[in-house]
DRENPA-3360 file (N, C-alpha, C; in nm, 2 decimals, always signed):
BEGIN
1 = MVLAMYQH = -0.33/+0.31/-2.99/-0.34/+0.24/-2.87/-0.19/+0.19/-2.83 ~ -0.13/+0.24/-2.71/+0.00/+0.20/-2.67/-0.01/+0.06/-2.60 ~ +0.08/-0.02/-2.65/+0.08/-0.15/-2.58/+0.17/-0.17/-2.48 ~ +0.15/-0.23/-2.37/+0.23/-0.24/-2.25/+0.35/-0.32/-2.27 ~ +0.46/-0.25/-2.26/+0.60/-0.32/-2.27/+0.65/-0.39/-2.14 ~ +0.60/-0.33/-2.03/+0.63/-0.37/-1.90/+0.53/-0.40/-1.82 ~ +0.55/-0.47/-1.70/+0.46/-0.49/-1.60/+0.52/-0.44/-1.48 ~ +0.44/-0.40/-1.38/+0.49/-0.34/-1.25/+0.41/-0.43/-1.14;
9 = IAFYKFTP = +0.50/-0.47/-1.03/+0.42/-0.54/-0.92/+0.46/-0.47/-0.79 ~ +0.37/-0.46/-0.71/+0.37/-0.41/-0.57/+0.33/-0.52/-0.48 ~ +0.42/-0.54/-0.37/+0.39/-0.64/-0.27/+0.46/-0.60/-0.14 ~ +0.40/-0.66/-0.03/+0.45/-0.65/+0.10/+0.41/-0.77/+0.19 ~ +0.46/-0.79/+0.30/+0.43/-0.89/+0.40/+0.49/-0.86/+0.53 ~ +0.42/-0.85/+0.63/+0.46/-0.84/+0.77/+0.48/-0.97/+0.82 ~ +0.60/-1.01/+0.84/+0.65/-1.15/+0.88/+0.79/-1.13/+0.94 ~ +0.81/-1.18/+1.06/+0.95/-1.17/+1.12/+1.06/-1.23/+1.03;
17 = LQDLPSLQ = +1.16/-1.16/+1.01/+1.27/-1.21/+0.92/+1.41/-1.20/+0.99 ~ +1.49/-1.30/+0.96/+1.62/-1.31/+1.01/+1.72/-1.30/+0.90 ~ +1.86/-1.29/+0.94/+1.97/-1.30/+0.85/+1.94/-1.22/+0.73 ~ +1.91/-1.09/+0.75/+1.86/-0.99/+0.65/+1.97/-0.98/+0.54 ~ +2.11/-0.98/+0.56/+2.21/-0.96/+0.46/+2.20/-1.08/+0.38 ~ +2.20/-1.20/+0.42/+2.19/-1.31/+0.34/+2.06/-1.30/+0.24 ~ +1.94/-1.26/+0.30/+1.83/-1.23/+0.22/+1.84/-1.13/+0.11 ~ +1.91/-1.03/+0.16/+1.94/-0.93/+0.06/+2.02/-0.96/-0.05;
25 = ATLSAWCD = +2.12/-1.04/-0.04/+2.20/-1.09/-0.15/+2.13/-1.18/-0.24 ~ +2.03/-1.27/-0.18/+1.97/-1.37/-0.26/+1.86/-1.28/-0.35 ~ +1.79/-1.19/-0.29/+1.69/-1.11/-0.37/+1.76/-1.03/-0.48 ~ +1.87/-0.97/-0.45/+1.95/-0.90/-0.54/+1.98/-0.97/-0.66 ~ +2.01/-1.10/-0.65/+2.05/-1.19/-0.75/+1.92/-1.23/-0.84 ~ +1.83/-1.24/-0.77/+1.69/-1.28/-0.84/+1.64/-1.16/-0.92 ~ +1.68/-1.03/-0.89/+1.64/-0.93/-0.96/+1.72/-0.87/-1.07 ~ +1.81/-0.95/-1.13/+1.92/-0.90/-1.23/+1.84/-0.85/-1.36;
33 = ALLGSVLL = +1.71/-0.90/-1.38/+1.66/-0.86/-1.50/+1.53/-0.76/-1.47 ~ +1.54/-0.71/-1.35/+1.43/-0.61/-1.30/+1.49/-0.48/-1.25 ~ +1.41/-0.38/-1.25/+1.43/-0.26/-1.18/+1.33/-0.23/-1.07 ~ +1.37/-0.15/-0.98/+1.27/-0.11/-0.86/+1.34/-0.12/-0.73 ~ +1.26/-0.15/-0.63/+1.33/-0.14/-0.50/+1.27/-0.24/-0.41 ~ +1.33/-0.30/-0.31/+1.28/-0.40/-0.21/+1.34/-0.35/-0.09 ~ +1.25/-0.34/+0.01/+1.30/-0.30/+0.16/+1.29/-0.42/+0.24 ~ +1.38/-0.46/+0.32/+1.38/-0.56/+0.41/+1.39/-0.51/+0.56;
41 = AAEGINGM = +1.33/-0.55/+0.65/+1.35/-0.52/+0.79/+1.30/-0.64/+0.87 ~ +1.33/-0.63/+1.00/+1.30/-0.74/+1.10/+1.16/-0.77/+1.09 ~ +1.07/-0.67/+1.05/+0.93/-0.69/+1.06/+0.87/-0.74/+0.92 ~ +0.96/-0.75/+0.81/+0.89/-0.80/+0.69/+0.96/-0.75/+0.56 ~ +0.89/-0.75/+0.46/+0.93/-0.72/+0.32/+0.83/-0.61/+0.25 ~ +0.88/-0.53/+0.17/+0.80/-0.44/+0.09/+0.87/-0.40/-0.04 ~ +0.81/-0.43/-0.15/+0.88/-0.41/-0.28/+0.79/-0.34/-0.39 ~ +0.85/-0.29/-0.48/+0.80/-0.24/-0.61/+0.90/-0.28/-0.71;
49 = LAGQAEAL = +0.86/-0.36/-0.82/+0.94/-0.40/-0.92/+0.89/-0.39/-1.05 ~ +0.96/-0.37/-1.15/+0.91/-0.37/-1.29/+1.00/-0.43/-1.40 ~ +0.94/-0.49/-1.49/+1.03/-0.56/-1.59/+0.93/-0.64/-1.70 ~ +0.99/-0.74/-1.76/+0.92/-0.81/-1.85/+0.83/-0.91/-1.76 ~ +0.72/-0.96/-1.82/+0.63/-1.05/-1.74/+0.70/-1.18/-1.69 ~ +0.78/-1.23/-1.77/+0.84/-1.36/-1.74/+0.94/-1.35/-1.62 ~ +1.01/-1.23/-1.62/+1.10/-1.20/-1.51/+1.02/-1.18/-1.37 ~ +0.91/-1.12/-1.39/+0.83/-1.09/-1.27/+0.77/-1.23/-1.22;
57 = DAFEAKLT = +0.72/-1.31/-1.33/+0.67/-1.44/-1.28/+0.78/-1.52/-1.21 ~ +0.89/-1.53/-1.25/+1.01/-1.60/-1.20/+1.03/-1.54/-1.05 ~ +1.03/-1.43/-1.03/+1.06/-1.35/-0.89/+0.96/-1.40/-0.81 ~ +0.83/-1.39/-0.85/+0.72/-1.43/-0.76/+0.72/-1.58/-0.71 ~ +0.76/-1.65/-0.81/+0.76/-1.80/-0.79/+0.86/-1.84/-0.68 ~ +0.99/-1.78/-0.70/+1.09/-1.81/-0.61/+1.06/-1.75/-0.47 ~ +1.02/-1.64/-0.47/+0.98/-1.59/-0.32/+0.89/-1.65/-0.25 ~ +0.78/-1.71/-0.31/+0.67/-1.77/-0.25/+0.68/-1.93/-0.24;
65 = DPGFCNGV = +0.80/-1.98/-0.29/+0.83/-2.12/-0.28/+0.84/-2.15/-0.14 ~ +0.76/-2.26/-0.09/+0.75/-2.30/+0.03/+0.87/-2.35/+0.10 ~ +0.97/-2.38/+0.01/+1.11/-2.40/+0.06/+1.20/-2.29/+0.08 ~ +1.16/-2.17/+0.05/+1.24/-2.06/+0.06/+1.22/-1.99/+0.21 ~ +1.30/-1.97/+0.29/+1.29/-1.91/+0.42/+1.18/-1.96/+0.49 ~ +1.18/-2.10/+0.50/+1.08/-2.18/+0.57/+0.92/-2.13/+0.53 ~ +0.91/-2.09/+0.41/+0.78/-2.05/+0.35/+0.72/-1.94/+0.40 ~ +0.81/-1.85/+0.47/+0.74/-1.72/+0.53/+0.68/-1.63/+0.44;
73 = FVGTVFKR = +0.72/-1.63/+0.30/+0.65/-1.55/+0.21/+0.53/-1.62/+0.12 ~ +0.50/-1.73/+0.17/+0.38/-1.79/+0.10/+0.26/-1.70/+0.14 ~ +0.17/-1.68/+0.04/+0.06/-1.60/+0.06/+0.08/-1.45/+0.02 ~ +0.20/-1.42/+0.00/+0.23/-1.28/-0.04/+0.13/-1.24/-0.16 ~ +0.07/-1.12/-0.15/-0.01/-1.08/-0.26/+0.07/-0.98/-0.33 ~ +0.07/-1.00/-0.48/+0.12/-0.92/-0.57/+0.02/-0.85/-0.66 ~ +0.03/-0.71/-0.65/-0.05/-0.62/-0.73/+0.02/-0.59/-0.86 ~ -0.04/-0.64/-0.97/+0.03/-0.63/-1.10/-0.04/-0.53/-1.19;
81 = TDSATQPF = +0.02/-0.43/-1.24/-0.03/-0.35/-1.35/+0.06/-0.34/-1.46 ~ +0.01/-0.28/-1.59/+0.10/-0.26/-1.70/+0.15/-0.12/-1.70 ~ +0.26/-0.11/-1.78/+0.33/+0.02/-1.79/+0.40/+0.02/-1.93 ~ +0.38/+0.14/-2.01/+0.42/+0.15/-2.13/+0.57/+0.16/-2.14 ~ +0.63/+0.21/-2.03/+0.77/+0.24/-2.02/+0.83/+0.18/-1.88 ~ +0.95/+0.16/-1.88/+1.02/+0.12/-1.75/+1.01/+0.24/-1.66 ~ +0.91/+0.21/-1.55/+0.90/+0.32/-1.44/+1.01/+0.35/-1.34 ~ +1.11/+0.25/-1.35/+1.23/+0.28/-1.25/+1.36/+0.29/-1.33;
89 = QRMKVRIR = +1.45/+0.34/-1.26/+1.59/+0.37/-1.32/+1.70/+0.27/-1.28 ~ +1.68/+0.22/-1.15/+1.79/+0.13/-1.09/+1.71/+0.02/-1.01 ~ +1.79/-0.07/-0.97/+1.75/-0.18/-0.87/+1.82/-0.16/-0.74 ~ +1.73/-0.16/-0.64/+1.79/-0.16/-0.49/+1.72/-0.25/-0.40 ~ +1.79/-0.32/-0.33/+1.75/-0.42/-0.21/+1.82/-0.37/-0.10 ~ +1.74/-0.30/+0.00/+1.80/-0.24/+0.10/+1.75/-0.29/+0.23 ~ +1.82/-0.27/+0.34/+1.79/-0.32/+0.48/+1.75/-0.19/+0.55 ~ +1.63/-0.18/+0.62/+1.59/-0.07/+0.68/+1.53/-0.10/+0.82;
97 = PEIVPLGI = +1.52/-0.01/+0.92/+1.46/-0.03/+1.04/+1.30/-0.08/+1.02 ~ +1.23/-0.02/+0.93/+1.10/-0.05/+0.90/+1.07/-0.07/+0.75 ~ +0.97/-0.14/+0.71/+0.94/-0.15/+0.57/+0.85/-0.05/+0.51 ~ +0.78/+0.03/+0.61/+0.72/+0.14/+0.58/+0.76/+0.24/+0.68 ~ +0.83/+0.35/+0.64/+0.90/+0.44/+0.73/+0.79/+0.54/+0.80 ~ +0.73/+0.48/+0.91/+0.64/+0.57/+0.99/+0.70/+0.61/+1.12 ~ +0.80/+0.55/+1.15/+0.88/+0.58/+1.30/+0.79/+0.52/+1.41 ~ +0.71/+0.41/+1.38/+0.63/+0.35/+1.48/+0.70/+0.23/+1.54;
105 = VGVNGADT = +0.73/+0.25/+1.68/+0.81/+0.15/+1.74/+0.72/+0.06/+1.84 ~ +0.76/-0.07/+1.85/+0.70/-0.17/+1.94/+0.55/-0.20/+1.89 ~ +0.52/-0.19/+1.77/+0.40/-0.24/+1.71/+0.40/-0.35/+1.62 ~ +0.34/-0.45/+1.65/+0.32/-0.57/+1.56/+0.25/-0.55/+1.44 ~ +0.31/-0.53/+1.32/+0.25/-0.49/+1.20/+0.14/-0.61/+1.15 ~ +0.17/-0.73/+1.20/+0.08/-0.85/+1.17/-0.06/-0.85/+1.25 ~ -0.05/-0.77/+1.35/-0.18/-0.76/+1.45/-0.25/-0.64/+1.41 ~ -0.33/-0.64/+1.30/-0.37/-0.52/+1.24/-0.53/-0.50/+1.24;
113 = GIDVPPAE = -0.57/-0.40/+1.17/-0.71/-0.38/+1.16/-0.80/-0.48/+1.08 ~ -0.92/-0.45/+1.05/-1.02/-0.54/+0.98/-1.02/-0.51/+0.83 ~ -0.97/-0.60/+0.75/-0.97/-0.59/+0.61/-1.10/-0.59/+0.55 ~ -1.13/-0.49/+0.46/-1.26/-0.49/+0.38/-1.23/-0.51/+0.24 ~ -1.28/-0.61/+0.18/-1.26/-0.64/+0.04/-1.32/-0.52/-0.05 ~ -1.25/-0.50/-0.16/-1.30/-0.39/-0.25/-1.44/-0.41/-0.28 ~ -1.51/-0.52/-0.29/-1.64/-0.54/-0.33/-1.75/-0.49/-0.21 ~ -1.69/-0.48/-0.08/-1.77/-0.44/+0.02/-1.73/-0.30/+0.07;
121 = WRRLIRRD = -1.63/-0.23/+0.02/-1.58/-0.10/+0.06/-1.69/-0.01/+0.03 ~ -1.73/-0.01/-0.08/-1.84/+0.09/-0.14/-1.94/+0.11/-0.04 ~ -2.00/+0.00/+0.00/-2.11/+0.00/+0.09/-2.08/+0.06/+0.24 ~ -1.96/+0.02/+0.26/-1.91/+0.06/+0.41/-1.89/+0.23/+0.41 ~ -1.82/+0.28/+0.31/-1.79/+0.41/+0.32/-1.91/+0.51/+0.30 ~ -2.03/+0.45/+0.25/-2.14/+0.52/+0.21/-2.23/+0.53/+0.33 ~ -2.20/+0.46/+0.45/-2.28/+0.46/+0.57/-2.26/+0.58/+0.64 ~ -2.37/+0.64/+0.70/-2.36/+0.77/+0.78/-2.28/+0.77/+0.89;
129 = DVVVIDNR = -2.26/+0.64/+0.96/-2.18/+0.63/+1.09/-2.04/+0.60/+1.06 ~ -2.00/+0.61/+0.94/-1.85/+0.58/+0.92/-1.78/+0.71/+0.88 ~ -1.66/+0.72/+0.95/-1.57/+0.82/+0.92/-1.46/+0.76/+0.83 ~ -1.44/+0.81/+0.71/-1.35/+0.77/+0.61/-1.23/+0.85/+0.61 ~ -1.11/+0.80/+0.64/-0.98/+0.87/+0.66/-0.89/+0.84/+0.55 ~ -0.83/+0.93/+0.48/-0.71/+0.92/+0.38/-0.59/+0.90/+0.45 ~ -0.53/+0.78/+0.46/-0.40/+0.76/+0.54/-0.28/+0.77/+0.44 ~ -0.28/+0.91/+0.38/-0.17/+0.94/+0.31/-0.12/+1.07/+0.34;
137 = NHFEFEYG = -0.01/+1.13/+0.28/+0.03/+1.25/+0.27/-0.07/+1.35/+0.20 ~ -0.07/+1.48/+0.24/-0.17/+1.56/+0.18/-0.15/+1.59/+0.02 ~ -0.02/+1.59/-0.02/+0.00/+1.60/-0.16/-0.07/+1.49/-0.25 ~ -0.07/+1.36/-0.18/-0.12/+1.26/-0.25/-0.28/+1.26/-0.25 ~ -0.34/+1.32/-0.13/-0.49/+1.34/-0.13/-0.52/+1.43/-0.25 ~ -0.45/+1.54/-0.28/-0.47/+1.63/-0.38/-0.48/+1.57/-0.51 ~ -0.40/+1.46/-0.55/-0.41/+1.39/-0.67/-0.55/+1.33/-0.69 ~ -0.60/+1.27/-0.58/-0.72/+1.20/-0.58/-0.75/+1.14/-0.46;
145 = HFVGALDP = -0.89/+1.10/-0.44/-0.93/+1.05/-0.30/-1.07/+0.99/-0.32 ~ -1.11/+0.92/-0.23/-1.24/+0.86/-0.23/-1.35/+0.98/-0.19 ~ -1.46/+0.97/-0.23/-1.57/+1.08/-0.21/-1.60/+1.08/-0.06 ~ -1.59/+1.19/-0.01/-1.62/+1.20/+0.13/-1.51/+1.16/+0.24 ~ -1.39/+1.14/+0.18/-1.29/+1.11/+0.28/-1.23/+1.23/+0.34 ~ -1.18/+1.23/+0.46/-1.12/+1.33/+0.53/-0.97/+1.33/+0.50 ~ -0.92/+1.45/+0.49/-0.77/+1.47/+0.46/-0.71/+1.52/+0.59 ~ -0.62/+1.44/+0.65/-0.56/+1.48/+0.80/-0.47/+1.60/+0.75;
153 = GVTNFREF = -0.42/+1.60/+0.62/-0.33/+1.73/+0.59/-0.18/+1.71/+0.66 ~ -0.14/+1.60/+0.67/-0.03/+1.57/+0.74/+0.09/+1.52/+0.65 ~ +0.22/+1.54/+0.70/+0.33/+1.49/+0.63/+0.42/+1.38/+0.70 ~ +0.37/+1.35/+0.81/+0.44/+1.24/+0.89/+0.35/+1.18/+0.99 ~ +0.40/+1.04/+1.04/+0.31/+0.98/+1.14/+0.28/+1.05/+1.27 ~ +0.38/+1.13/+1.31/+0.36/+1.20/+1.44/+0.24/+1.29/+1.42 ~ +0.23/+1.37/+1.31/+0.12/+1.44/+1.29/-0.01/+1.37/+1.27 ~ -0.01/+1.26/+1.20/-0.12/+1.19/+1.19/-0.17/+1.14/+1.33;
161 = SEWIQERL = -0.09/+1.08/+1.41/-0.14/+1.04/+1.54/-0.19/+1.13/+1.64 ~ -0.14/+1.26/+1.63/-0.19/+1.37/+1.69/-0.33/+1.41/+1.64 ~ -0.34/+1.40/+1.51/-0.46/+1.44/+1.44/-0.59/+1.34/+1.48 ~ -0.54/+1.20/+1.49/-0.65/+1.11/+1.52/-0.68/+1.12/+1.67 ~ -0.58/+1.14/+1.76/-0.61/+1.15/+1.91/-0.70/+1.28/+1.95 ~ -0.68/+1.38/+1.87/-0.76/+1.49/+1.90/-0.90/+1.49/+1.86 ~ -0.92/+1.41/+1.75/-1.08/+1.38/+1.71/-1.15/+1.26/+1.76 ~ -1.06/+1.16/+1.82/-1.12/+1.05/+1.87/-1.24/+1.05/+1.97;
169 = PAWQAEGK = -1.22/+1.13/+2.07/-1.32/+1.13/+2.17/-1.46/+1.18/+2.11 ~ -1.46/+1.27/+2.01/-1.59/+1.31/+1.94/-1.64/+1.20/+1.86 ~ -1.55/+1.12/+1.80/-1.60/+1.02/+1.71/-1.67/+0.91/+1.80 ~ -1.60/+0.88/+1.91/-1.65/+0.77/+1.99/-1.77/+0.81/+2.06 ~ -1.79/+0.94/+2.10/-1.92/+1.00/+2.16/-2.03/+0.99/+2.06 ~ -2.01/+1.01/+1.92/-2.11/+1.00/+1.83/-2.12/+0.84/+1.78 ~ -2.04/+0.75/+1.82/-2.07/+0.61/+1.78/-2.02/+0.59/+1.64 ~ -1.91/+0.67/+1.60/-1.86/+0.65/+1.46/-1.78/+0.53/+1.45;
177 = TIAMYCTG = -1.77/+0.47/+1.32/-1.69/+0.36/+1.30/-1.58/+0.42/+1.20 ~ -1.46/+0.38/+1.22/-1.34/+0.44/+1.13/-1.31/+0.34/+1.03 ~ -1.29/+0.40/+0.89/-1.25/+0.33/+0.79/-1.14/+0.40/+0.73 ~ -1.04/+0.33/+0.69/-0.90/+0.40/+0.65/-0.86/+0.33/+0.51 ~ -0.79/+0.40/+0.44/-0.73/+0.36/+0.32/-0.60/+0.43/+0.29 ~ -0.52/+0.36/+0.20/-0.39/+0.43/+0.15/-0.37/+0.37/+0.01 ~ -0.25/+0.39/-0.03/-0.23/+0.35/-0.17/-0.23/+0.21/-0.21 ~ -0.14/+0.13/-0.13/-0.15/-0.01/-0.16/-0.16/-0.11/-0.04;
185 = GIRCEKTS = -0.21/-0.04/+0.08/-0.24/-0.12/+0.20/-0.14/-0.12/+0.30 ~ -0.01/-0.12/+0.27/+0.09/-0.14/+0.38/+0.08/-0.02/+0.50 ~ +0.07/+0.10/+0.44/+0.06/+0.21/+0.54/-0.07/+0.19/+0.64 ~ -0.17/+0.15/+0.60/-0.29/+0.14/+0.67/-0.27/+0.01/+0.77 ~ -0.19/-0.10/+0.72/-0.17/-0.22/+0.80/-0.09/-0.17/+0.93 ~ +0.01/-0.09/+0.91/+0.09/-0.04/+1.03/+0.02/+0.05/+1.12 ~ -0.05/+0.14/+1.04/-0.11/+0.25/+1.12/-0.24/+0.19/+1.19 ~ -0.31/+0.12/+1.14/-0.42/+0.05/+1.22/-0.38/-0.06/+1.33;
193 = AWMKQTLG = -0.25/-0.10/+1.30/-0.20/-0.19/+1.42/-0.17/-0.11/+1.53 ~ -0.11/+0.01/+1.52/-0.10/+0.12/+1.62/-0.22/+0.15/+1.68 ~ -0.32/+0.18/+1.61/-0.45/+0.23/+1.66/-0.52/+0.11/+1.74 ~ -0.50/-0.01/+1.70/-0.56/-0.13/+1.77/-0.49/-0.15/+1.89 ~ -0.34/-0.14/+1.88/-0.27/-0.20/+2.00/-0.24/-0.09/+2.11 ~ -0.24/+0.03/+2.06/-0.22/+0.15/+2.15/-0.34/+0.23/+2.20 ~ -0.44/+0.25/+2.10/-0.56/+0.32/+2.14/-0.68/+0.21/+2.17 ~ -0.65/+0.08/+2.14/-0.77/-0.01/+2.16/-0.88/+0.02/+2.08;
201 = LPVYQLQG = -0.86/+0.06/+1.96/-0.95/+0.11/+1.86/-0.96/+0.02/+1.74 ~ -1.06/-0.04/+1.72/-1.09/-0.12/+1.59/-1.10/-0.04/+1.47 ~ -1.03/-0.06/+1.35/-1.03/+0.01/+1.24/-1.06/-0.09/+1.12 ~ -1.15/-0.03/+1.03/-1.17/-0.11/+0.91/-1.07/-0.05/+0.80 ~ -1.01/-0.13/+0.72/-0.91/-0.08/+0.62/-0.93/-0.15/+0.48 ~ -0.91/-0.07/+0.38/-0.95/-0.12/+0.24/-0.84/-0.22/+0.20 ~ -0.87/-0.34/+0.19/-0.78/-0.45/+0.16/-0.71/-0.42/+0.02 ~ -0.58/-0.42/+0.03/-0.48/-0.39/-0.08/-0.49/-0.24/-0.13;
209 = GILNYFMQ = -0.55/-0.16/-0.05/-0.55/-0.01/-0.09/-0.62/+0.03/-0.22 ~ -0.59/+0.16/-0.25/-0.66/+0.21/-0.37/-0.63/+0.13/-0.50 ~ -0.51/+0.08/-0.51/-0.47/+0.01/-0.64/-0.54/-0.11/-0.65 ~ -0.57/-0.18/-0.54/-0.65/-0.31/-0.56/-0.80/-0.27/-0.57 ~ -0.84/-0.15/-0.52/-0.98/-0.11/-0.55/-1.00/-0.09/-0.70 ~ -0.90/-0.02/-0.76/-0.90/+0.00/-0.90/-0.90/-0.13/-0.98 ~ -0.82/-0.21/-0.94/-0.81/-0.35/-1.01/-0.94/-0.43/-1.01 ~ -1.00/-0.43/-0.90/-1.11/-0.51/-0.88/-1.26/-0.45/-0.91;
217 = QPDAEQDY = -1.26/-0.32/-0.90/-1.39/-0.25/-0.93/-1.38/-0.18/-1.07 ~ -1.45/-0.22/-1.17/-1.45/-0.17/-1.30/-1.51/-0.03/-1.30 ~ -1.61/+0.00/-1.20/-1.66/+0.13/-1.19/-1.61/+0.21/-1.07 ~ -1.48/+0.20/-1.05/-1.42/+0.27/-0.93/-1.44/+0.42/-0.93 ~ -1.46/+0.48/-1.05/-1.47/+0.61/-1.06/-1.60/+0.67/-1.00 ~ -1.69/+0.57/-0.96/-1.81/+0.62/-0.89/-1.78/+0.67/-0.75 ~ -1.67/+0.62/-0.69/-1.64/+0.65/-0.56/-1.51/+0.71/-0.53 ~ -1.43/+0.72/-0.64/-1.30/+0.78/-0.64/-1.28/+0.90/-0.74;
225 = VGSCFVFD = -1.24/+1.01/-0.68/-1.21/+1.14/-0.77/-1.08/+1.15/-0.79 ~ -1.03/+1.17/-0.92/-0.89/+1.21/-0.96/-0.83/+1.09/-0.98 ~ -0.69/+1.10/-0.96/-0.59/+0.99/-0.98/-0.52/+0.94/-0.84 ~ -0.44/+0.84/-0.85/-0.38/+0.78/-0.74/-0.23/+0.81/-0.77 ~ -0.16/+0.87/-0.69/-0.01/+0.91/-0.70/+0.05/+0.77/-0.67 ~ +0.17/+0.74/-0.75/+0.23/+0.62/-0.74/+0.38/+0.67/-0.73 ~ +0.47/+0.59/-0.65/+0.60/+0.64/-0.63/+0.70/+0.58/-0.74 ~ +0.66/+0.61/-0.86/+0.76/+0.58/-0.98/+0.73/+0.68/-1.10;
233 = QREALTPD = +0.80/+0.65/-1.21/+0.81/+0.75/-1.31/+0.67/+0.77/-1.38 ~ +0.56/+0.67/-1.35/+0.43/+0.69/-1.42/+0.35/+0.81/-1.35 ~ +0.40/+0.85/-1.23/+0.35/+0.96/-1.15/+0.21/+0.92/-1.09 ~ +0.11/+0.89/-1.16/-0.02/+0.85/-1.11/-0.10/+0.77/-1.20 ~ -0.20/+0.70/-1.14/-0.28/+0.61/-1.21/-0.43/+0.65/-1.20 ~ -0.51/+0.64/-1.31/-0.65/+0.68/-1.31/-0.73/+0.54/-1.25 ~ -0.84/+0.55/-1.22/-0.93/+0.45/-1.17/-0.92/+0.32/-1.28 ~ -0.90/+0.35/-1.42/-0.90/+0.24/-1.51/-0.75/+0.20/-1.53;
241 = LKAIRRDE = -0.66/+0.24/-1.44/-0.52/+0.20/-1.43/-0.43/+0.24/-1.55 ~ -0.46/+0.37/-1.59/-0.39/+0.44/-1.71/-0.29/+0.53/-1.64 ~ -0.16/+0.55/-1.68/-0.08/+0.64/-1.63/-0.11/+0.79/-1.67 ~ -0.10/+0.87/-1.57/-0.14/+1.01/-1.60/-0.05/+1.11/-1.54 ~ -0.02/+1.22/-1.59/+0.07/+1.33/-1.52/-0.03/+1.42/-1.45 ~ +0.02/+1.48/-1.34/-0.08/+1.58/-1.28/-0.13/+1.68/-1.37 ~ -0.04/+1.75/-1.46/-0.10/+1.85/-1.55/-0.20/+1.80/-1.65 ~ -0.20/+1.66/-1.68/-0.30/+1.61/-1.77/-0.42/+1.59/-1.70;
249 = SA = -0.43/+1.56/-1.56/-0.55/+1.55/-1.50/-0.61/+1.68/-1.44 ~ -0.54/+1.78/-1.46/-0.60/+1.91/-1.41/-0.71/+1.97/-1.50;
% end
């Protein structure tokens, strides 16, 4: 049995941010014992960090302190998993136009779709009137996906938006409900915000994404086939949160 030497956290929050250079400097100082990446934008924060549990505990406590940045990060959800090795090679805190690079302009990421907790997701996606959409790139779908999910087969948001709008009239005519999921939730937050604000379309989304489903549902393999690609050196995680390479899962 391989003991976990490191822990990994993934987190994000859509909240208006100001003075990004100052925030960048502060977070960089807080991450001196960690590796990974944090993206900052006017719309919020998105990060993946790894290190010893104590260092991650300290980072989480500082970020969510009500006295820091007027408490805008209070309530941030951190998804924590184990890692036998350090999955990152360096530490980066960067300022970007978006915290999830979809090229969506003029959309409020906080005004999003309807969150569905993992405990309720299984029942939702098994309904005949529900269309389940995998909101990731095609190569990620090939690693693994929820049973019955549709793969848009896209590589960017422009292709995804076209794919949605081509099929939307038929779904509406059939009275379909749309349910969507992604790796950790952030991509769905932004995409469902676009669908709601631009298309007037209510969308159900898996709260916390695939990783949260794996964490909350001990029998996740009943609904999920394969593994979940993650953007670090672990490559992918199985439904029981074990790191696995693509050639091992083939």
